[in-house]
C-alpha positions as CSV (number, residue, x, y, z in Angstrom):
1,X,109.8,92.6,102.9
2,X,108.1,90.1,100.5
3,X,104.6,89.1,101.3
4,X,101.3,90.6,101.5
5,X,100.4,93.7,103.5
6,X,100.7,93.7,107.3
7,X,103.6,91.3,107.1
8,X,101.5,88.3,106.2
9,X,103.2,85.7,104.0
10,X,102.2,85.2,100.4
11,X,101.7,81.8,98.6
12,X,105.1,82.4,97.0
13,X,106.7,83.0,100.4
14,X,105.4,79.7,101.6
15,X,106.3,77.7,98.5
16,X,109.8,79.2,98.7
17,X,110.3,78.0,102.3
18,X,108.6,74.7,102.3
19,X,109.0,73.6,98.6
20,X,106.3,71.7,96.6
21,X,103.0,71.2,98.4
22,X,99.4,70.7,97.3
23,X,97.3,73.7,96.9
24,X,95.2,72.5,99.9
25,X,98.2,72.4,102.0
26,X,99.3,75.9,100.9
27,X,95.9,77.3,101.7
28,X,95.8,75.6,105.1
29,X,99.2,77.1,106.0
30,X,98.2,80.5,104.9
31,X,94.9,80.3,107.0
32,X,97.2,79.9,110.0
33,X,98.6,83.3,109.3
34,X,102.1,82.3,110.4
35,X,105.0,84.7,110.7
36,X,108.1,84.0,108.6
37,X,109.8,82.7,111.8
38,X,107.0,80.3,112.7
39,X,107.1,78.9,109.1
40,X,110.8,78.6,109.1
41,X,110.8,76.9,112.5
42,X,108.2,74.4,111.4
43,X,110.2,73.4,108.4
44,X,113.4,73.2,110.5
45,X,111.6,70.9,112.9
46,X,110.4,68.6,110.2
47,X,113.9,68.5,108.5
48,X,115.6,67.7,111.7
49,X,117.7,71.0,111.5
50,X,116.4,72.6,114.7
51,X,119.0,72.5,117.4
52,X,118.2,71.5,121.0
53,X,118.6,75.1,121.9
54,X,116.2,76.2,119.2
55,X,113.6,73.6,120.3
56,X,113.8,75.0,123.8
57,X,113.5,78.6,122.7
58,X,110.8,77.9,120.2
59,X,108.8,74.9,121.3
60,X,106.6,73.2,118.8
61,X,103.3,74.7,119.9
62,X,100.7,76.9,118.4
63,X,101.1,77.8,114.8
64,X,104.4,75.9,114.5
65,X,102.8,72.7,115.6
66,X,99.8,73.4,113.3
67,X,102.1,73.9,110.3
68,X,104.0,70.7,111.1
69,X,100.8,68.7,111.3
70,X,99.6,70.2,108.0
71,X,102.9,69.5,106.2
72,X,103.2,65.9,107.6
73,X,99.8,65.2,106.0
74,X,100.9,66.5,102.5
75,X,102.1,63.8,100.1
76,X,104.0,66.2,97.9
77,X,106.0,67.5,101.0
78,X,106.6,64.0,102.2
79,X,108.0,62.9,98.9
80,X,110.4,65.8,98.8
81,X,111.7,65.1,102.3
82,X,112.6,61.5,101.5
């Protein structure tokens, strides 16, 4: 499994999932120490891809909510989503 030891995501893993973001955003996401699933869920929420069932099973709380907030504040990510 790609990433750093102990299952932590690498910078490359994050960039692959979320696309272009500033270095500050990348570091903020890595500081959250999200799982691959948490990162994927956050990006699905922001892109509108998460189904109602997914939103119930994986509410936007904790790390998912943190990542969403971090990504919403990133100008590069916002440009990519438009």
